[in-house]
N, C-alpha and C positions, 0 to 999 in steps of 0.2 A: 648505091647508097643516097646519092643524091635524090633518086626516084623515091626512096622509101622516105626521105625526109620531107620532100614536098607533099607526100600523100599524108603524112601525119600533121600537116600545118592546119590549124584551126579554120574554120569556115570564114568566109570573107564577109558575110552578112553580120551587121552589128546588132547587139541585143539591145532592145529598147529599155531604158530605165523603168522600173516598176511605177515611179510616181507619174510617168507621162500618161499612163493609162486613165488616171482620174482627172487630167487636165480638162478634157472636154465636158464632162458632166459638172465639174466645179464651176467652169466658166459660164455654163448654161444656168446653173443653180444661182450664181451671183447675179447674172443678167435678169433673171426673173424677180429675184428679191428687190433689185434697184427699182424695176419697173413697178412692182406692187408698192413700194414705199413712196415713189412719185406720184402715183395715182391717189394714194391715201392722202398725201400732203397737199395735192391738188383740191381733193373733195373737202378737207378740213380747214384748208386755208381760209382766213376771213377775207371775205370781198365786200367791196362798196355795193350797195343795192343798185339795181338797175334803174336807170331813169325813169321815173312814172310817166305813163301815157297821159297827156292832157285830156281833161274832160271833154274838151270841145274837139277833139281829133276826129277824123273820119272813122267809119266803122272798121273794126279790127276783123281779120279773118281768124276764126277760131275754130280748131277741128276737135270734134267730141265724138268718140266712138265711130270714127271714120266719116263722120257727117260734117261738111263745112258749112259754117254759119258767119253771117256779117252783123257784127254786134256793136252798137255805139257804146264807147267808153262811158258816156254819162248814164247809160242805163244799168251799168254793171255796179252792184251795191258793195262789193268788197274790193279795196283797192289792189290786193295781191292778185285778183284775177283779171285785172286790166292789162292784159298783154296778148299779143298775137300767139299763134302757135296752138300745140296740142294741150288740152286740159281735160281733167275728168269731169268738171262741173263748172258752171257759172250761175250766179244768181242775180237776177235782174228785177227792176221795178219800173213801171210806165204809169204815165198818167191816164186817167180814164175820163172821158171817151177819146181824148186826143190822139192817144197812144205815143206821145211824146216822152223822152227818158225822164224819169223823176229825179229831182236833185238829190244825188246820195248824201249831200250833207244835211239834209233835213232828217232829224230824227224824232219819232214820237215821245212825248213826255206826258207824265200824269197830269200836270197843269194844262197842257195844250196838246191833246193827242191829234194825230193826223186824221183826217175824215177818210175813213176806210172805203167811202164811195169814190174816191179819186185816185186809187192805187190798184193797179193790177201786178201782182207778183208772179214772177216767172223763174223756174229752176229748170235748167238743162243738164242732164247728167248722161253718164254712160248706163245704157239699159241692157247690156248684154246678160246681166245676171237677174233680170227681173222678168216677171210673167207678163205678156202683152195684155192690155185692159180688157179687150172683148174676150179673151180666153178666161179671164178671171170671173168676168161677168156670167160666163156660161158654165164653168166647173166649180168656182169656189164660192162666189157671193150667195148662190141660192141656198147653200147649207146653212146660213146665217139670217135669212129673211124671217121676218116676224109673222107677217100676215100676207093677204093677197094684195094685188097692185091697187092703189088708191089714186084717185085724181090729184095732180100736183098743181103747181102755179102756171096759169094760162096755157092750157093744153098739154103739159107734161104729165108723166106717170110718176109715182113715187112708190118706192118700196122701202120699208123701215127695216132696220136691222134689230134683232132681238137683244135685250140686255144680257149681260154675261158672256157676249161673244167679242171677238176682237174688234168689231165695228160698233159697238154699243153706242148710243147717242147720235147715231148717224143715219142718213137716208140715201138711197141711191134714186136720182132723179133724172128722167131721160125722156126723149122724144120717142113716143111708142111706134111712130111711123118709120122712124130712121135712127135707131140707137147709135149708130156710128156716127151721125152727124152731131148729136148733142147728148153727152152722158156725164153727169157729175156726181161725186160723193159729197154730201154736205153734212155738216155737224148742225145739230138743232141749236135753238136759242140757248146762250149760256146762261147759267144761274146768276142771280143778283149778285152773289158774293164773287163771281168771276168777271164783273164788269170792269173792275179797275185793271185786271190782268189783260182784259181784252183790249182796253184802251191803250195799254203799254205796248201791245203787239200790233196795234193798228188794224184790229179786226172788228172793232165795234162789238156789239152783243147780239147780233143777229145770226151768228154761225157764220162759218167759213165754207166754201166750196172748193173742191180740188177738181180740176179738169185736165184730163191727160190727152196727149197726143204723142205719136212716135214716128220719127223720120229716120230711117235706116235703122240703126242700133242705138239712136239717141232719144231718150225720153224727156218730153217737155211737160212739165207739170206747171199748172197756172192756178193761182190762188185768188178768189175775189170773194167779197161779202154775198151771203146767200140772198140778201135783198135784190140783187141783181137779177135774180131769177124772173122777177115781174116783167122784164124785157129781155128775156133769155135769147130771142133771135138776134137781137142787136149784139148781144155778147158773143154769140157764135160767129157772126160777122166780123166783129173786130178782132176775134182770135184769128180768125183765118187770115185777115189783112196783116196781122202782126207776123205770123208765121211765114206768109209769103215774103215779108220783108227780111225776116231773119234768114231764110232759106229759099232764095229766088226760084231754084229749081223745083220746089215743091208746088204741085199742082192740085 
């Protein structure tokens, strides 16, 4: 009988309560929820703005599209961009022909517009989604040219764009012997009714030229008055010097 009673004894293993099966997932869920709430609170929590960089501080290391640049804070036009580190874009201004940073506090006004012949405007932006300039010259721009090439200022060649195209009112002006050395897309002289707006923008009424360069995946777009084309070789040399200063590794 003792043997039979021992055989009928329930198993020694303890049965786990049903609610213990949910303990692990519940703890994990609560932990993830707390972390998510903490992250959202961190992102949305109001903070004091970072201390602005002094205008006369040394050049800042700024990374755009994987390209390291050294940029003087005084040349940066937007205060929010005056910081070291990775950025999508920076907007700069330099005096011409000294290439010294322009005073960002000076703004053009209708009564006393800035002389456009003393400002070189520069934008450096991520170029991973843009088509390289020379490829555009070969495959896109020819669709919109109006006529055959014509002589341009002091040895340059000019190709006008047709009206009714995305580039109407503009000319492609380049060095026929080495387009990769100098090539700019320039607007024509603005109409009289646009002169006041041109003064407000600091572009004068002679039209504006866009000159593009690429370093790695960063696009550098320089803007200057079309009048400068009378001495385009000096403009090309000045741009080379400026880019070497911004990106010393560029040769």
